[in-house]
N, CA, C, O and CB atoms as a CASP TS submission, in Angstrom:
PFRMAT TS
TARGET T0000
AUTHOR 0000-0000-0000
METHOD Language model
MODEL 1
PARENT N/A
ATOM      1  N   UNK     1      17.812  -5.800  -5.188  1.00  0.00           N
ATOM      2  CA  UNK     1      16.405  -5.815  -5.031  1.00  0.00           C
ATOM      3  C   UNK     1      16.185  -4.185  -4.671  1.00  0.00           C
ATOM      4  O   UNK     1      15.380  -3.518  -5.322  1.00  0.00           O
ATOM      5  CB  UNK     1      15.878  -6.981  -3.797  1.00  0.00           C
ATOM      6  N   UNK     2      16.907  -3.655  -3.667  1.00  0.00           N
ATOM      7  CA  UNK     2      16.619  -2.121  -3.154  1.00  0.00           C
ATOM      8  C   UNK     2      16.482  -0.861  -4.528  1.00  0.00           C
ATOM      9  O   UNK     2      15.788   0.155  -4.574  1.00  0.00           O
ATOM     10  CB  UNK     2      18.136  -1.660  -2.031  1.00  0.00           C
ATOM     11  N   UNK     3      17.434  -1.429  -5.528  1.00  0.00           N
ATOM     12  CA  UNK     3      17.292  -0.702  -6.705  1.00  0.00           C
ATOM     13  C   UNK     3      16.236  -0.582  -7.422  1.00  0.00           C
ATOM     14  O   UNK     3      16.108   0.439  -8.097  1.00  0.00           O
ATOM     15  CB  UNK     3      18.003  -1.018  -7.423  1.00  0.00           C
ATOM     16  N   UNK     4      15.302  -1.529  -7.442  1.00  0.00           N
ATOM     17  CA  UNK     4      13.880  -1.800  -7.967  1.00  0.00           C
ATOM     18  C   UNK     4      13.384  -1.117  -7.094  1.00  0.00           C
ATOM     19  O   UNK     4      12.951  -0.075  -7.586  1.00  0.00           O
ATOM     20  CB  UNK     4      13.269  -3.199  -8.092  1.00  0.00           C
ATOM     21  N   UNK     5      13.207  -1.187  -5.891  1.00  0.00           N
ATOM     22  CA  UNK     5      12.320  -0.572  -5.128  1.00  0.00           C
ATOM     23  C   UNK     5      12.511   1.164  -4.862  1.00  0.00           C
ATOM     24  O   UNK     5      11.813   1.873  -4.136  1.00  0.00           O
ATOM     25  CB  UNK     5      12.391  -1.383  -3.872  1.00  0.00           C
ATOM     26  N   UNK     6      13.605   1.540  -5.644  1.00  0.00           N
ATOM     27  CA  UNK     6      13.819   2.937  -5.676  1.00  0.00           C
ATOM     28  C   UNK     6      13.228   3.418  -7.462  1.00  0.00           C
ATOM     29  O   UNK     6      13.076   4.615  -7.704  1.00  0.00           O
ATOM     30  CB  UNK     6      15.706   3.238  -5.271  1.00  0.00           C
ATOM     31  N   UNK     7      13.069   2.817  -8.089  1.00  0.00           N
ATOM     32  CA  UNK     7      13.175   3.034  -9.386  1.00  0.00           C
ATOM     33  C   UNK     7      11.785   3.596  -9.710  1.00  0.00           C
ATOM     34  O   UNK     7      10.776   3.180  -9.141  1.00  0.00           O
ATOM     35  CB  UNK     7      13.602   1.785 -10.157  1.00  0.00           C
ATOM     36  N   UNK     8      11.768   4.631 -10.719  1.00  0.00           N
ATOM     37  CA  UNK     8      10.656   5.036 -10.964  1.00  0.00           C
ATOM     38  C   UNK     8       9.909   4.006 -12.035  1.00  0.00           C
ATOM     39  O   UNK     8       8.708   3.734 -12.033  1.00  0.00           O
ATOM     40  CB  UNK     8      10.829   6.409 -11.367  1.00  0.00           C
ATOM     41  N   UNK     9      10.973   3.473 -13.002  1.00  0.00           N
ATOM     42  CA  UNK     9      10.314   2.419 -13.707  1.00  0.00           C
ATOM     43  C   UNK     9       9.707   1.128 -13.447  1.00  0.00           C
ATOM     44  O   UNK     9       8.679   0.745 -14.005  1.00  0.00           O
ATOM     45  CB  UNK     9      10.958   2.168 -14.372  1.00  0.00           C
ATOM     46  N   UNK    10      10.334   0.496 -12.628  1.00  0.00           N
ATOM     47  CA  UNK    10       9.689  -0.513 -11.659  1.00  0.00           C
ATOM     48  C   UNK    10       8.183  -0.293 -11.211  1.00  0.00           C
ATOM     49  O   UNK    10       7.175  -0.960 -11.439  1.00  0.00           O
ATOM     50  CB  UNK    10      10.525  -0.523 -10.382  1.00  0.00           C
ATOM     51  N   UNK    11       8.403   0.984 -10.428  1.00  0.00           N
ATOM     52  CA  UNK    11       6.575   1.366  -9.902  1.00  0.00           C
ATOM     53  C   UNK    11       5.753   1.702 -10.931  1.00  0.00           C
ATOM     54  O   UNK    11       4.547   1.647 -10.691  1.00  0.00           O
ATOM     55  CB  UNK    11       6.313   2.749  -8.872  1.00  0.00           C
ATOM     56  N   UNK    12       6.068   2.003 -11.913  1.00  0.00           N
ATOM     57  CA  UNK    12       5.311   2.434 -13.091  1.00  0.00           C
ATOM     58  C   UNK    12       4.693   1.202 -13.988  1.00  0.00           C
ATOM     59  O   UNK    12       3.555   1.109 -14.449  1.00  0.00           O
ATOM     60  CB  UNK    12       6.287   3.315 -13.975  1.00  0.00           C
ATOM     61  N   UNK    13       5.731   0.339 -14.085  1.00  0.00           N
ATOM     62  CA  UNK    13       5.517  -0.875 -14.671  1.00  0.00           C
ATOM     63  C   UNK    13       4.582  -2.032 -13.870  1.00  0.00           C
ATOM     64  O   UNK    13       3.772  -2.816 -14.365  1.00  0.00           O
ATOM     65  CB  UNK    13       6.863  -1.359 -14.919  1.00  0.00           C
ATOM     66  N   UNK    14       4.984  -1.861 -12.448  1.00  0.00           N
ATOM     67  CA  UNK    14       3.967  -2.509 -11.555  1.00  0.00           C
ATOM     68  C   UNK    14       2.558  -1.955 -11.378  1.00  0.00           C
ATOM     69  O   UNK    14       1.625  -2.666 -11.006  1.00  0.00           O
ATOM     70  CB  UNK    14       4.507  -2.550 -10.284  1.00  0.00           C
ATOM     71  N   UNK    15       2.445  -0.704 -11.648  1.00  0.00           N
ATOM     72  CA  UNK    15       1.132  -0.099 -12.034  1.00  0.00           C
ATOM     73  C   UNK    15       0.517  -0.473 -13.079  1.00  0.00           C
ATOM     74  O   UNK    15      -0.690  -0.670 -12.944  1.00  0.00           O
ATOM     75  CB  UNK    15       1.170   1.108 -12.191  1.00  0.00           C
ATOM     76  N   UNK    16       1.103  -0.680 -14.378  1.00  0.00           N
ATOM     77  CA  UNK    16       0.234  -1.012 -15.549  1.00  0.00           C
ATOM     78  C   UNK    16      -0.041  -2.335 -15.033  1.00  0.00           C
ATOM     79  O   UNK    16      -1.221  -2.566 -14.770  1.00  0.00           O
ATOM     80  CB  UNK    16       0.893  -0.935 -17.110  1.00  0.00           C
ATOM     81  N   UNK    17       0.680  -3.112 -14.865  1.00  0.00           N
ATOM     82  CA  UNK    17       0.667  -4.540 -14.639  1.00  0.00           C
ATOM     83  C   UNK    17      -0.413  -5.017 -13.717  1.00  0.00           C
ATOM     84  O   UNK    17      -1.013  -6.068 -13.942  1.00  0.00           O
ATOM     85  CB  UNK    17       1.949  -4.958 -14.115  1.00  0.00           C
ATOM     86  N   UNK    18      -0.665  -4.263 -12.688  1.00  0.00           N
ATOM     87  CA  UNK    18      -1.776  -4.187 -11.859  1.00  0.00           C
ATOM     88  C   UNK    18      -2.885  -3.881 -12.615  1.00  0.00           C
ATOM     89  O   UNK    18      -3.670  -4.827 -12.668  1.00  0.00           O
ATOM     90  CB  UNK    18      -1.625  -3.285 -10.829  1.00  0.00           C
ATOM     91  N   UNK    19      -3.295  -2.721 -13.329  1.00  0.00           N
ATOM     92  CA  UNK    19      -4.154  -2.485 -14.230  1.00  0.00           C
ATOM     93  C   UNK    19      -4.636  -3.438 -14.976  1.00  0.00           C
ATOM     94  O   UNK    19      -5.845  -3.661 -15.034  1.00  0.00           O
ATOM     95  CB  UNK    19      -3.779  -1.716 -14.882  1.00  0.00           C
ATOM     96  N   UNK    20      -3.707  -4.141 -15.665  1.00  0.00           N
ATOM     97  CA  UNK    20      -3.764  -5.129 -16.887  1.00  0.00           C
ATOM     98  C   UNK    20      -4.538  -6.358 -16.093  1.00  0.00           C
ATOM     99  O   UNK    20      -5.592  -6.805 -16.543  1.00  0.00           O
ATOM    100  CB  UNK    20      -2.046  -5.604 -17.606  1.00  0.00           C
ATOM    101  N   UNK    21      -3.996  -6.824 -14.993  1.00  0.00           N
ATOM    102  CA  UNK    21      -4.482  -7.896 -14.249  1.00  0.00           C
ATOM    103  C   UNK    21      -6.027  -7.504 -13.781  1.00  0.00           C
ATOM    104  O   UNK    21      -6.879  -8.383 -13.655  1.00  0.00           O
ATOM    105  CB  UNK    21      -3.460  -8.180 -13.004  1.00  0.00           C
ATOM    106  N   UNK    22      -6.271  -6.292 -13.568  1.00  0.00           N
ATOM    107  CA  UNK    22      -7.760  -5.733 -13.186  1.00  0.00           C
ATOM    108  C   UNK    22      -8.607  -6.117 -14.323  1.00  0.00           C
ATOM    109  O   UNK    22      -9.678  -6.705 -14.171  1.00  0.00           O
ATOM    110  CB  UNK    22      -7.863  -4.034 -12.963  1.00  0.00           C
ATOM    111  N   UNK    23      -8.156  -5.805 -15.385  1.00  0.00           N
ATOM    112  CA  UNK    23      -9.017  -5.990 -16.738  1.00  0.00           C
ATOM    113  C   UNK    23      -9.145  -7.466 -17.256  1.00  0.00           C
ATOM    114  O   UNK    23     -10.134  -7.975 -17.785  1.00  0.00           O
ATOM    115  CB  UNK    23      -8.329  -5.139 -17.953  1.00  0.00           C
ATOM    116  N   UNK    24      -7.993  -8.012 -17.001  1.00  0.00           N
ATOM    117  CA  UNK    24      -7.927  -9.271 -17.284  1.00  0.00           C
ATOM    118  C   UNK    24      -8.992  -9.915 -16.420  1.00  0.00           C
ATOM    119  O   UNK    24      -9.924 -10.474 -16.999  1.00  0.00           O
ATOM    120  CB  UNK    24      -6.574  -9.779 -17.105  1.00  0.00           C
ATOM    121  N   UNK    25      -8.958  -9.898 -15.227  1.00  0.00           N
ATOM    122  CA  UNK    25     -10.013 -10.491 -14.076  1.00  0.00           C
ATOM    123  C   UNK    25     -11.313 -10.327 -14.319  1.00  0.00           C
ATOM    124  O   UNK    25     -12.151 -11.226 -14.240  1.00  0.00           O
ATOM    125  CB  UNK    25      -9.884  -9.895 -12.741  1.00  0.00           C
ATOM    126  N   UNK    26     -11.631  -8.615 -14.771  1.00  0.00           N
ATOM    127  CA  UNK    26     -12.800  -8.359 -15.084  1.00  0.00           C
ATOM    128  C   UNK    26     -13.534  -9.076 -16.227  1.00  0.00           C
ATOM    129  O   UNK    26     -14.679  -9.513 -16.106  1.00  0.00           O
ATOM    130  CB  UNK    26     -12.767  -7.182 -15.241  1.00  0.00           C
ATOM    131  N   UNK    27     -12.751  -9.171 -17.413  1.00  0.00           N
ATOM    132  CA  UNK    27     -12.780  -9.548 -18.407  1.00  0.00           C
ATOM    133  C   UNK    27     -13.467 -10.877 -18.772  1.00  0.00           C
ATOM    134  O   UNK    27     -14.423 -11.109 -19.512  1.00  0.00           O
ATOM    135  CB  UNK    27     -11.735  -9.435 -18.646  1.00  0.00           C
ATOM    136  N   UNK    28     -12.507 -11.860 -17.854  1.00  0.00           N
ATOM    137  CA  UNK    28     -12.708 -13.454 -17.828  1.00  0.00           C
ATOM    138  C   UNK    28     -13.659 -13.675 -16.659  1.00  0.00           C
ATOM    139  O   UNK    28     -14.003 -14.844 -16.489  1.00  0.00           O
ATOM    140  CB  UNK    28     -11.226 -14.363 -17.589  1.00  0.00           C
ATOM    141  N   UNK    29     -14.141 -12.768 -15.829  1.00  0.00           N
ATOM    142  CA  UNK    29     -14.951 -12.829 -14.819  1.00  0.00           C
ATOM    143  C   UNK    29     -14.437 -13.883 -13.744  1.00  0.00           C
ATOM    144  O   UNK    29     -15.111 -14.762 -13.207  1.00  0.00           O
ATOM    145  CB  UNK    29     -16.270 -13.104 -15.342  1.00  0.00           C
ATOM    146  N   UNK    30     -12.958 -13.566 -13.533  1.00  0.00           N
ATOM    147  CA  UNK    30     -12.243 -14.341 -12.394  1.00  0.00           C
ATOM    148  C   UNK    30     -12.231 -13.528 -11.281  1.00  0.00           C
ATOM    149  O   UNK    30     -11.169 -12.910 -11.207  1.00  0.00           O
ATOM    150  CB  UNK    30     -10.800 -14.765 -12.693  1.00  0.00           C
ATOM    151  N   UNK    31     -13.197 -13.230 -10.162  1.00  0.00           N
ATOM    152  CA  UNK    31     -13.150 -11.917  -9.264  1.00  0.00           C
ATOM    153  C   UNK    31     -12.177 -11.799  -8.281  1.00  0.00           C
ATOM    154  O   UNK    31     -11.715 -10.767  -7.793  1.00  0.00           O
ATOM    155  CB  UNK    31     -14.340 -11.716  -8.544  1.00  0.00           C
ATOM    156  N   UNK    32     -11.761 -13.606  -7.904  1.00  0.00           N
ATOM    157  CA  UNK    32     -11.115 -13.238  -6.689  1.00  0.00           C
ATOM    158  C   UNK    32      -9.768 -12.916  -7.027  1.00  0.00           C
ATOM    159  O   UNK    32      -9.016 -12.707  -6.075  1.00  0.00           O
ATOM    160  CB  UNK    32     -11.175 -14.284  -5.650  1.00  0.00           C
ATOM    161  N   UNK    33      -9.304 -12.831  -8.180  1.00  0.00           N
ATOM    162  CA  UNK    33      -7.970 -12.382  -8.797  1.00  0.00           C
ATOM    163  C   UNK    33      -7.869 -10.728  -8.321  1.00  0.00           C
ATOM    164  O   UNK    33      -6.763 -10.209  -8.175  1.00  0.00           O
ATOM    165  CB  UNK    33      -7.986 -12.614 -10.663  1.00  0.00           C
ATOM    166  N   UNK    34      -8.854 -10.133  -8.147  1.00  0.00           N
ATOM    167  CA  UNK    34      -8.921  -8.661  -7.797  1.00  0.00           C
ATOM    168  C   UNK    34      -8.177  -8.412  -6.042  1.00  0.00           C
ATOM    169  O   UNK    34      -7.725  -7.370  -5.568  1.00  0.00           O
ATOM    170  CB  UNK    34     -10.816  -8.179  -7.899  1.00  0.00           C
ATOM    171  N   UNK    35      -8.274  -9.679  -5.451  1.00  0.00           N
ATOM    172  CA  UNK    35      -7.394  -9.708  -3.911  1.00  0.00           C
ATOM    173  C   UNK    35      -6.336  -9.088  -4.479  1.00  0.00           C
ATOM    174  O   UNK    35      -5.999  -7.980  -4.061  1.00  0.00           O
ATOM    175  CB  UNK    35      -6.918 -11.301  -3.064  1.00  0.00           C
ATOM    176  N   UNK    36      -5.685  -9.682  -5.471  1.00  0.00           N
ATOM    177  CA  UNK    36      -4.324  -9.105  -5.962  1.00  0.00           C
ATOM    178  C   UNK    36      -4.069  -8.079  -6.337  1.00  0.00           C
ATOM    179  O   UNK    36      -2.976  -7.524  -6.227  1.00  0.00           O
ATOM    180  CB  UNK    36      -3.857  -9.557  -6.766  1.00  0.00           C
ATOM    181  N   UNK    37      -5.257  -7.563  -6.959  1.00  0.00           N
ATOM    182  CA  UNK    37      -4.984  -6.304  -7.330  1.00  0.00           C
ATOM    183  C   UNK    37      -5.234  -5.315  -6.128  1.00  0.00           C
ATOM    184  O   UNK    37      -4.607  -4.266  -6.275  1.00  0.00           O
ATOM    185  CB  UNK    37      -5.790  -5.987  -8.531  1.00  0.00           C
ATOM    186  N   UNK    38      -5.816  -5.362  -5.240  1.00  0.00           N
ATOM    187  CA  UNK    38      -6.122  -4.569  -4.075  1.00  0.00           C
ATOM    188  C   UNK    38      -4.731  -4.744  -3.429  1.00  0.00           C
ATOM    189  O   UNK    38      -4.209  -3.670  -3.132  1.00  0.00           O
ATOM    190  CB  UNK    38      -7.466  -5.084  -3.152  1.00  0.00           C
ATOM    191  N   UNK    39      -4.154  -5.625  -3.200  1.00  0.00           N
ATOM    192  CA  UNK    39      -2.981  -5.842  -2.782  1.00  0.00           C
ATOM    193  C   UNK    39      -1.682  -4.971  -3.270  1.00  0.00           C
ATOM    194  O   UNK    39      -0.844  -4.263  -2.711  1.00  0.00           O
ATOM    195  CB  UNK    39      -2.866  -7.085  -3.038  1.00  0.00           C
ATOM    196  N   UNK    40      -1.966  -5.411  -4.646  1.00  0.00           N
ATOM    197  CA  UNK    40      -0.973  -4.487  -5.366  1.00  0.00           C
ATOM    198  C   UNK    40      -0.889  -2.797  -5.144  1.00  0.00           C
ATOM    199  O   UNK    40       0.077  -2.039  -5.065  1.00  0.00           O
ATOM    200  CB  UNK    40      -1.281  -4.713  -6.829  1.00  0.00           C
ATOM    201  N   UNK    41      -2.138  -2.604  -5.090  1.00  0.00           N
ATOM    202  CA  UNK    41      -2.628  -1.239  -5.115  1.00  0.00           C
ATOM    203  C   UNK    41      -2.090  -0.503  -3.736  1.00  0.00           C
ATOM    204  O   UNK    41      -1.505   0.579  -3.696  1.00  0.00           O
ATOM    205  CB  UNK    41      -4.305  -1.247  -5.238  1.00  0.00           C
ATOM    206  N   UNK    42      -2.338  -1.120  -2.919  1.00  0.00           N
ATOM    207  CA  UNK    42      -2.108  -0.774  -1.497  1.00  0.00           C
ATOM    208  C   UNK    42      -0.605  -0.799  -1.418  1.00  0.00           C
ATOM    209  O   UNK    42      -0.151   0.029  -0.629  1.00  0.00           O
ATOM    210  CB  UNK    42      -2.827  -1.800  -0.426  1.00  0.00           C
ATOM    211  N   UNK    43       0.329  -1.593  -2.082  1.00  0.00           N
ATOM    212  CA  UNK    43       1.762  -1.777  -2.021  1.00  0.00           C
ATOM    213  C   UNK    43       2.396  -0.484  -2.770  1.00  0.00           C
ATOM    214  O   UNK    43       3.323   0.245  -2.418  1.00  0.00           O
ATOM    215  CB  UNK    43       2.200  -3.229  -2.728  1.00  0.00           C
ATOM    216  N   UNK    44       1.461  -0.449  -4.083  1.00  0.00           N
ATOM    217  CA  UNK    44       1.801   0.593  -4.796  1.00  0.00           C
ATOM    218  C   UNK    44       1.697   2.203  -4.037  1.00  0.00           C
ATOM    219  O   UNK    44       2.616   3.021  -4.059  1.00  0.00           O
ATOM    220  CB  UNK    44       0.920   0.422  -5.993  1.00  0.00           C
ATOM    221  N   UNK    45       0.465   2.398  -3.435  1.00  0.00           N
ATOM    222  CA  UNK    45       0.289   3.677  -2.773  1.00  0.00           C
ATOM    223  C   UNK    45       1.137   3.910  -1.399  1.00  0.00           C
ATOM    224  O   UNK    45       1.059   4.968  -0.775  1.00  0.00           O
ATOM    225  CB  UNK    45      -1.203   3.809  -2.484  1.00  0.00           C
ATOM    226  N   UNK    46       1.991   2.765  -0.973  1.00  0.00           N
ATOM    227  CA  UNK    46       2.240   2.833   0.311  1.00  0.00           C
ATOM    228  C   UNK    46       3.647   3.189  -0.057  1.00  0.00           C
ATOM    229  O   UNK    46       4.175   4.155   0.493  1.00  0.00           O
ATOM    230  CB  UNK    46       1.901   1.574   1.243  1.00  0.00           C
ATOM    231  N   UNK    47       4.306   2.462  -0.968  1.00  0.00           N
ATOM    232  CA  UNK    47       5.839   2.512  -1.111  1.00  0.00           C
ATOM    233  C   UNK    47       6.187   3.225  -2.490  1.00  0.00           C
ATOM    234  O   UNK    47       7.292   3.765  -2.539  1.00  0.00           O
ATOM    235  CB  UNK    47       6.501   0.951  -1.073  1.00  0.00           C
ATOM    236  N   UNK    48       5.369   3.292  -3.622  1.00  0.00           N
ATOM    237  CA  UNK    48       5.717   4.059  -4.598  1.00  0.00           C
ATOM    238  C   UNK    48       5.284   4.956  -5.340  1.00  0.00           C
ATOM    239  O   UNK    48       5.662   5.193  -6.487  1.00  0.00           O
ATOM    240  CB  UNK    48       5.970   3.614  -5.128  1.00  0.00           C
ATOM    241  N   UNK    49       4.412   5.543  -4.690  1.00  0.00           N
ATOM    242  CA  UNK    49       3.811   6.786  -5.346  1.00  0.00           C
ATOM    243  C   UNK    49       4.690   7.956  -4.991  1.00  0.00           C
ATOM    244  O   UNK    49       4.489   9.027  -5.563  1.00  0.00           O
ATOM    245  CB  UNK    49       2.289   7.072  -4.865  1.00  0.00           C
ATOM    246  N   UNK    50       5.613   7.847  -4.127  1.00  0.00           N
ATOM    247  CA  UNK    50       6.728   9.132  -4.334  1.00  0.00           C
ATOM    248  C   UNK    50       7.561   9.050  -5.232  1.00  0.00           C
ATOM    249  O   UNK    50       7.922  10.068  -5.823  1.00  0.00           O
ATOM    250  CB  UNK    50       7.594   9.424  -3.290  1.00  0.00           C
ATOM    251  N   UNK    51       8.034   7.876  -5.525  1.00  0.00           N
ATOM    252  CA  UNK    51       9.009   7.561  -6.650  1.00  0.00           C
ATOM    253  C   UNK    51       8.228   8.168  -8.218  1.00  0.00           C
ATOM    254  O   UNK    51       8.830   8.866  -9.034  1.00  0.00           O
ATOM    255  CB  UNK    51       9.301   5.651  -6.642  1.00  0.00           C
ATOM    256  N   UNK    52       6.907   7.743  -8.353  1.00  0.00           N
ATOM    257  CA  UNK    52       6.309   7.783  -9.573  1.00  0.00           C
ATOM    258  C   UNK    52       5.792   9.269  -9.626  1.00  0.00           C
ATOM    259  O   UNK    52       6.022   9.901 -10.657  1.00  0.00           O
ATOM    260  CB  UNK    52       5.194   6.653  -9.733  1.00  0.00           C
ATOM    261  N   UNK    53       5.107   9.879  -8.589  1.00  0.00           N
ATOM    262  CA  UNK    53       4.858  11.187  -8.729  1.00  0.00           C
ATOM    263  C   UNK    53       5.517  12.147  -7.459  1.00  0.00           C
ATOM    264  O   UNK    53       5.148  12.124  -6.284  1.00  0.00           O
ATOM    265  CB  UNK    53       3.314  11.282  -8.855  1.00  0.00           C
ATOM    266  N   UNK    54       6.559  12.959  -8.030  1.00  0.00           N
ATOM    267  CA  UNK    54       7.293  13.791  -7.102  1.00  0.00           C
ATOM    268  C   UNK    54       6.621  14.534  -6.200  1.00  0.00           C
ATOM    269  O   UNK    54       6.879  14.603  -4.998  1.00  0.00           O
ATOM    270  CB  UNK    54       8.038  14.612  -7.707  1.00  0.00           C
ATOM    271  N   UNK    55       5.424  15.302  -7.004  1.00  0.00           N
ATOM    272  CA  UNK    55       4.745  16.297  -6.189  1.00  0.00           C
ATOM    273  C   UNK    55       3.379  15.897  -5.515  1.00  0.00           C
ATOM    274  O   UNK    55       2.415  16.656  -5.410  1.00  0.00           O
ATOM    275  CB  UNK    55       4.517  17.459  -7.041  1.00  0.00           C
ATOM    276  N   UNK    56       3.442  14.501  -5.041  1.00  0.00           N
ATOM    277  CA  UNK    56       2.282  13.964  -4.515  1.00  0.00           C
ATOM    278  C   UNK    56       2.150  14.264  -2.933  1.00  0.00           C
ATOM    279  O   UNK    56       1.063  14.384  -2.368  1.00  0.00           O
ATOM    280  CB  UNK    56       2.281  12.466  -4.829  1.00  0.00           C
ATOM    281  N   UNK    57       3.403  14.368  -2.297  1.00  0.00           N
ATOM    282  CA  UNK    57       2.977  14.938  -1.063  1.00  0.00           C
ATOM    283  C   UNK    57       2.562  16.265  -0.932  1.00  0.00           C
ATOM    284  O   UNK    57       1.684  16.584  -0.131  1.00  0.00           O
ATOM    285  CB  UNK    57       3.871  14.812  -0.241  1.00  0.00           C
ATOM    286  N   UNK    58       3.179  17.128  -1.726  1.00  0.00           N
ATOM    287  CA  UNK    58       2.807  18.576  -2.056  1.00  0.00           C
ATOM    288  C   UNK    58       1.612  18.734  -2.440  1.00  0.00           C
ATOM    289  O   UNK    58       1.057  19.773  -2.079  1.00  0.00           O
ATOM    290  CB  UNK    58       3.536  19.166  -3.010  1.00  0.00           C
ATOM    291  N   UNK    59       0.979  17.925  -3.141  1.00  0.00           N
ATOM    292  CA  UNK    59      -0.272  18.027  -3.388  1.00  0.00           C
ATOM    293  C   UNK    59      -1.226  17.703  -2.530  1.00  0.00           C
ATOM    294  O   UNK    59      -2.375  18.103  -2.719  1.00  0.00           O
ATOM    295  CB  UNK    59      -0.471  17.497  -4.286  1.00  0.00           C
ATOM    296  N   UNK    60      -0.896  16.928  -1.452  1.00  0.00           N
ATOM    297  CA  UNK    60      -1.998  16.189  -0.515  1.00  0.00           C
ATOM    298  C   UNK    60      -1.905  17.406   0.324  1.00  0.00           C
ATOM    299  O   UNK    60      -3.007  17.535   0.856  1.00  0.00           O
ATOM    300  CB  UNK    60      -1.649  14.523   0.305  1.00  0.00           C
ATOM    301  N   UNK    61      -0.993  18.503   0.749  1.00  0.00           N
ATOM    302  CA  UNK    61      -0.895  19.115   1.703  1.00  0.00           C
ATOM    303  C   UNK    61      -2.131  20.282   1.456  1.00  0.00           C
ATOM    304  O   UNK    61      -2.760  20.768   2.395  1.00  0.00           O
ATOM    305  CB  UNK    61       0.566  19.504   1.871  1.00  0.00           C
ATOM    306  N   UNK    62      -2.339  20.608   0.149  1.00  0.00           N
ATOM    307  CA  UNK    62      -3.076  21.658  -0.084  1.00  0.00           C
ATOM    308  C   UNK    62      -4.521  21.352   0.079  1.00  0.00           C
ATOM    309  O   UNK    62      -5.363  22.232  -0.104  1.00  0.00           O
ATOM    310  CB  UNK    62      -2.771  22.153  -1.321  1.00  0.00           C
TER
END
């Protein structure tokens, strides 16, 4: 499982799946699903952003 957490592909796919879940929740008007979208977004921001965007920490310093 640690391989997946270090993989850029894993975090990119999770980002796209989160966006797809958001679009489906809005499209079908099932708004409570957005709780999971928020949780996935926080998870991606906390653990995956440095794998997806290597320059993220450098950009935040400026």
